[in-house]
C-alpha positions as CSV (number, residue, x, y, z in Angstrom):
1,X,-0.1,0.0,0.0
2,X,1.2,3.5,-0.9
3,X,1.0,6.3,1.6
4,X,2.3,9.8,1.1
5,X,2.5,11.9,4.3
6,X,0.8,15.2,3.3
7,X,3.2,18.1,3.2
8,X,0.5,20.3,4.7
9,X,0.8,18.7,8.2
10,X,4.5,19.8,8.6
11,X,4.0,23.5,8.9
12,X,1.5,22.8,11.8
13,X,4.0,20.5,13.5
14,X,6.6,23.3,13.2
15,X,4.0,25.7,14.6
16,X,3.5,23.5,17.7
17,X,7.3,23.3,18.1
18,X,7.6,27.1,17.9
19,X,4.9,27.6,20.5
20,X,6.6,25.1,22.9
21,X,9.9,26.9,22.4
22,X,8.4,30.3,23.3
23,X,9.1,31.5,26.8
24,X,5.7,33.3,27.0
25,X,3.5,30.8,25.2
26,X,4.9,27.4,26.1
27,X,2.6,26.8,29.1
28,X,-0.7,27.8,27.4
29,X,0.5,26.2,24.2
30,X,1.1,22.8,26.0
31,X,-2.3,22.9,27.6
32,X,-4.1,23.9,24.4
33,X,-2.3,21.1,22.5
34,X,-3.3,18.5,25.1
35,X,-7.0,19.9,25.0
36,X,-7.1,19.7,21.2
37,X,-5.7,16.2,21.3
38,X,-8.4,15.2,23.9
39,X,-11.1,16.6,21.7
40,X,-9.9,15.2,18.3
41,X,-9.4,11.6,19.4
42,X,-13.0,10.9,20.5
43,X,-14.8,13.4,18.4
44,X,-12.9,13.1,15.1
45,X,-10.3,10.3,15.0
46,X,-12.3,7.5,16.3
47,X,-15.6,8.2,14.3
48,X,-13.4,8.7,11.1
49,X,-11.8,5.3,11.8
50,X,-15.2,3.5,12.5
51,X,-17.2,5.0,9.7
52,X,-14.6,5.9,7.1
53,X,-16.1,9.4,6.8
54,X,-13.9,12.5,7.4
55,X,-16.9,14.9,7.8
56,X,-16.6,14.7,11.6
57,X,-13.7,17.2,11.4
58,X,-16.5,19.8,10.8
59,X,-17.5,19.3,14.4
60,X,-14.0,18.9,15.8
61,X,-12.2,21.9,14.2
62,X,-14.7,24.6,15.2
63,X,-15.1,23.1,18.6
64,X,-11.4,23.4,19.0
65,X,-11.5,27.0,18.0
66,X,-14.1,27.8,20.6
67,X,-12.0,26.0,23.2
68,X,-9.1,28.3,22.4
69,X,-11.3,31.2,23.3
70,X,-12.4,29.5,26.5
71,X,-8.8,28.6,27.6
72,X,-7.7,32.2,26.7
73,X,-10.4,33.6,28.9
74,X,-9.8,31.3,31.9
75,X,-6.0,30.9,31.9
76,X,-4.4,34.0,30.6
77,X,-4.8,36.7,33.2
78,X,-1.6,38.8,32.7
79,X,-2.9,41.0,29.9
80,X,-5.4,43.9,29.8
81,X,-8.7,42.2,30.6
82,X,-10.9,44.0,28.0
83,X,-8.6,42.9,25.3
84,X,-8.5,39.3,26.5
85,X,-12.3,39.3,26.8
86,X,-12.8,40.6,23.3
87,X,-10.5,38.1,21.6
88,X,-11.8,35.2,23.7
89,X,-15.4,36.1,22.7
90,X,-14.3,36.3,19.0
91,X,-12.9,32.8,19.1
92,X,-16.0,31.5,20.9
93,X,-18.2,33.1,18.3
94,X,-16.2,31.8,15.3
95,X,-16.0,28.3,16.6
96,X,-19.5,28.3,18.2
97,X,-21.3,29.4,15.0
98,X,-19.6,26.7,12.9
99,X,-19.7,24.0,15.5
100,X,-23.4,24.5,16.3
101,X,-24.3,24.3,12.6
102,X,-22.2,21.1,12.2
103,X,-23.7,19.5,15.3
104,X,-27.3,20.2,14.1
105,X,-26.3,18.8,10.7
106,X,-25.1,15.6,12.4
107,X,-28.4,15.4,14.4
108,X,-30.3,15.7,11.2
109,X,-28.3,13.0,9.5
110,X,-26.2,15.1,7.2
111,X,-23.0,13.4,8.3
112,X,-24.3,9.9,7.5
113,X,-22.7,10.2,4.2
114,X,-19.4,11.9,3.3
115,X,-19.6,15.7,2.6
116,X,-18.4,16.4,-1.0
117,X,-15.4,18.4,0.1
118,X,-14.1,15.2,1.8
119,X,-15.1,13.1,-1.1
120,X,-12.8,15.2,-3.2
121,X,-9.9,14.0,-1.0
122,X,-10.4,10.5,-2.4
123,X,-10.2,12.0,-5.9
124,X,-6.9,13.7,-5.0
125,X,-5.5,10.5,-3.5
126,X,-6.4,8.5,-6.5
127,X,-4.5,11.0,-8.8
128,X,-1.4,10.9,-6.5
129,X,-1.6,7.1,-6.2
130,X,-2.3,6.9,-2.4
131,X,-3.9,3.5,-1.6
132,X,-3.7,3.4,2.2
133,X,-6.6,5.8,2.6
134,X,-7.4,4.8,6.1
135,X,-4.2,6.2,7.4
136,X,-4.4,9.2,5.0
137,X,-7.8,10.1,6.5
138,X,-6.3,10.1,10.1
139,X,-3.4,12.3,9.1
140,X,-5.6,14.7,7.2
141,X,-8.0,15.2,10.2
142,X,-5.2,15.4,12.7
143,X,-3.7,18.2,10.7
144,X,-6.8,20.2,11.6
145,X,-6.1,19.5,15.2
146,X,-2.5,20.5,14.8
147,X,-3.7,23.8,13.1
148,X,-5.7,24.5,16.3
149,X,-2.7,23.7,18.5
150,X,-0.4,26.0,16.5
151,X,-1.1,28.9,14.2
152,X,-4.8,29.3,14.7
153,X,-4.2,29.8,18.5
154,X,-1.5,32.5,18.1
155,X,-3.6,35.7,17.8
156,X,-5.7,34.8,20.8
157,X,-2.7,33.9,23.0
158,X,-0.5,36.8,21.9
159,X,-3.2,39.5,22.4
160,X,-4.2,38.1,25.8
161,X,-0.7,38.5,27.1
162,X,-0.5,42.2,26.1
163,X,-0.8,44.5,29.3
164,X,-1.2,47.8,27.4
165,X,-4.4,49.4,28.7
166,X,-5.2,51.1,25.4
167,X,-6.3,49.6,22.0
168,X,-4.1,50.6,19.2
169,X,-5.3,51.6,15.6
170,X,-4.3,48.2,14.4
171,X,-6.6,46.5,16.9
172,X,-9.5,48.8,16.2
173,X,-9.0,48.2,12.4
174,X,-8.5,44.5,12.9
175,X,-11.7,44.0,15.0
176,X,-13.7,46.2,12.6
177,X,-12.6,43.9,9.7
178,X,-13.6,40.9,11.8
179,X,-17.1,42.3,12.5
180,X,-17.6,43.2,8.9
181,X,-16.4,39.8,7.6
182,X,-18.5,38.0,10.2
183,X,-21.6,39.8,9.1
184,X,-20.7,39.2,5.4
185,X,-20.4,35.4,6.1
186,X,-23.7,35.3,7.9
187,X,-25.4,37.3,5.2
188,X,-23.9,35.1,2.4
189,X,-25.1,31.9,4.1
190,X,-28.6,33.3,4.6
191,X,-28.8,34.4,1.0
192,X,-27.9,31.0,-0.3
193,X,-30.3,29.2,2.1
194,X,-33.2,31.6,1.0
195,X,-32.3,31.0,-2.6
196,X,-32.2,27.2,-2.3
197,X,-35.5,27.2,-0.4
198,X,-37.1,29.4,-3.0
199,X,-35.9,27.1,-5.8
200,X,-37.0,24.0,-4.0
201,X,-40.5,25.5,-3.5
202,X,-40.6,26.4,-7.2
203,X,-39.7,22.8,-8.1
204,X,-36.4,23.9,-9.7
205,X,-33.4,21.8,-8.7
206,X,-29.7,22.2,-9.5
207,X,-29.9,25.9,-9.9
208,X,-26.8,28.2,-9.5
209,X,-27.0,30.7,-6.6
210,X,-26.0,33.9,-8.2
211,X,-27.9,36.5,-6.1
212,X,-26.8,39.1,-3.5
213,X,-23.2,38.6,-2.6
214,X,-23.0,35.6,-4.8
215,X,-23.1,37.9,-7.9
216,X,-19.6,39.1,-7.1
217,X,-17.8,36.0,-5.9
218,X,-18.6,32.4,-6.3
219,X,-17.7,31.8,-2.7
220,X,-18.5,34.9,-0.6
221,X,-18.8,32.8,2.6
222,X,-15.2,31.4,2.1
223,X,-13.8,34.8,1.4
224,X,-15.5,36.3,4.4
225,X,-14.2,33.5,6.7
226,X,-10.7,34.2,5.4
227,X,-11.1,37.9,6.1
228,X,-12.3,37.1,9.7
229,X,-8.9,35.6,10.4
230,X,-7.1,38.4,8.6
231,X,-8.8,40.8,11.0
232,X,-7.4,38.9,13.9
233,X,-3.9,38.8,12.5
234,X,-4.0,42.6,12.0
235,X,-5.3,43.1,15.5
236,X,-2.6,41.0,17.0
237,X,0.4,42.9,15.5
238,X,0.8,45.5,18.4
239,X,0.7,42.6,20.9
240,X,3.3,40.7,18.9
241,X,5.6,43.9,19.0
242,X,5.2,44.0,22.8
243,X,6.7,40.5,23.0
244,X,10.0,41.7,21.7
245,X,11.5,42.2,25.1
246,X,10.4,38.8,26.5
247,X,11.3,36.5,23.5
248,X,14.6,35.7,21.8
249,X,14.9,37.5,18.5
250,X,14.6,34.3,16.5
251,X,11.4,33.1,18.3
252,X,10.0,36.6,18.1
253,X,10.5,36.8,14.3
254,X,9.1,33.2,13.9
255,X,6.0,34.2,15.8
256,X,5.3,36.9,13.3
257,X,5.8,34.3,10.6
258,X,3.3,32.1,12.5
259,X,0.8,35.0,12.4
260,X,1.2,35.2,8.6
261,X,0.7,31.5,8.4
262,X,-2.8,32.0,9.9
263,X,-3.8,33.9,6.8
264,X,-1.9,31.7,4.3
265,X,-3.2,28.4,5.8
266,X,-6.8,29.5,5.9
267,X,-6.5,30.8,2.3
268,X,-5.1,27.5,1.1
269,X,-7.8,25.5,3.0
270,X,-10.6,27.7,1.9
271,X,-9.6,27.7,-1.8
272,X,-7.9,24.3,-2.4
273,X,-8.4,21.9,0.5
274,X,-12.0,21.9,1.8
275,X,-13.3,25.1,0.1
276,X,-13.8,26.4,-3.4
277,X,-11.9,23.9,-5.6
278,X,-13.6,20.8,-4.2
279,X,-17.0,22.4,-4.2
280,X,-16.7,23.5,-7.8
281,X,-15.5,20.0,-8.8
282,X,-19.0,18.7,-8.0
283,X,-20.9,21.8,-8.9
284,X,-19.8,21.7,-12.5
285,X,-21.0,18.1,-12.7
286,X,-24.3,18.7,-11.0
287,X,-25.4,22.2,-12.2
288,X,-25.8,22.9,-15.9
289,X,-25.3,26.6,-15.6
290,X,-22.2,26.5,-13.4
291,X,-19.6,26.9,-16.1
292,X,-21.2,30.0,-17.3
293,X,-21.3,31.3,-13.7
294,X,-17.6,30.5,-13.5
295,X,-17.0,32.6,-16.7
296,X,-18.9,35.6,-15.3
297,X,-17.9,35.6,-11.6
298,X,-14.6,35.6,-9.7
299,X,-13.8,32.5,-7.8
300,X,-12.7,33.9,-4.5
301,X,-12.0,37.7,-4.4
302,X,-15.2,39.8,-5.0
303,X,-15.3,41.8,-8.2
304,X,-17.7,43.0,-11.0
305,X,-19.5,40.4,-13.0
306,X,-18.2,39.8,-16.5
307,X,-21.5,39.8,-18.5
308,X,-21.2,38.0,-21.8
309,X,-17.6,36.8,-21.2
310,X,-16.6,33.9,-23.2
311,X,-13.2,33.3,-21.7
312,X,-12.9,30.7,-19.0
313,X,-12.3,31.9,-15.5
314,X,-8.8,30.8,-14.6
315,X,-8.6,32.6,-11.3
316,X,-7.7,30.4,-8.3
317,X,-7.9,32.8,-5.4
């Protein structure tokens, strides 16, 4: 049997190592790593092993994000408490919103069959010649746990350690971006749900949602989710600067690289791994009008529609 260890897991392993080497983050990082492991084994790894379906990561990952917020609120008391409270609540809201939706989906039976974005992994493995898919599934879902134990946790932990009693311009701008993106994601999801319900009521199936925000990007929900995390990265810059005196120069620089990895890893995931590319692989097959939608509308970044365009949309983010 052929198995290729995904390259995508190694940056997260490096991120965990970086946090454990940090003089300010190693204690909370160790606790968070153990908590994420305790969450992922029963909630994700064991169900994936028993059922063969990776969709359980949709419960485990957002639950882990919410737990980062809870750990930040309960265990990090050295920073300015309003800042700690704000960033903790942000994480709890991000994880809670997605986690509750996934849990309700599980209760309704949506996870009784593999979600398309995880079905796509099998297509990828077939192309790359991976045959030991049982092991590949475990590594893939554990990578999501490693992301929570590494880069995803950095903005929360770094901001919660900042004792400055005033919020900087970066923090105000970052949190404003987060609020706007959070609203955009909620609106996009609502618009698509209303569209699907209307089409179902009219007896029309396999229609392409191209209303509201979906006129300007084929995946406004994914773009908004990415911007949610970009807002947190921006807001954490002043707190990262404040760590200069308490970290070695190398670790301090690498922590900034880790913050940039939050944006990069979410972009990669939301476009190529579980986001736009897997979704469109199946949408093109199921929805007759989807190729025209691709020609007219940007994949990820919002932009004006290209009415009457005959050139294929080659944008990938």
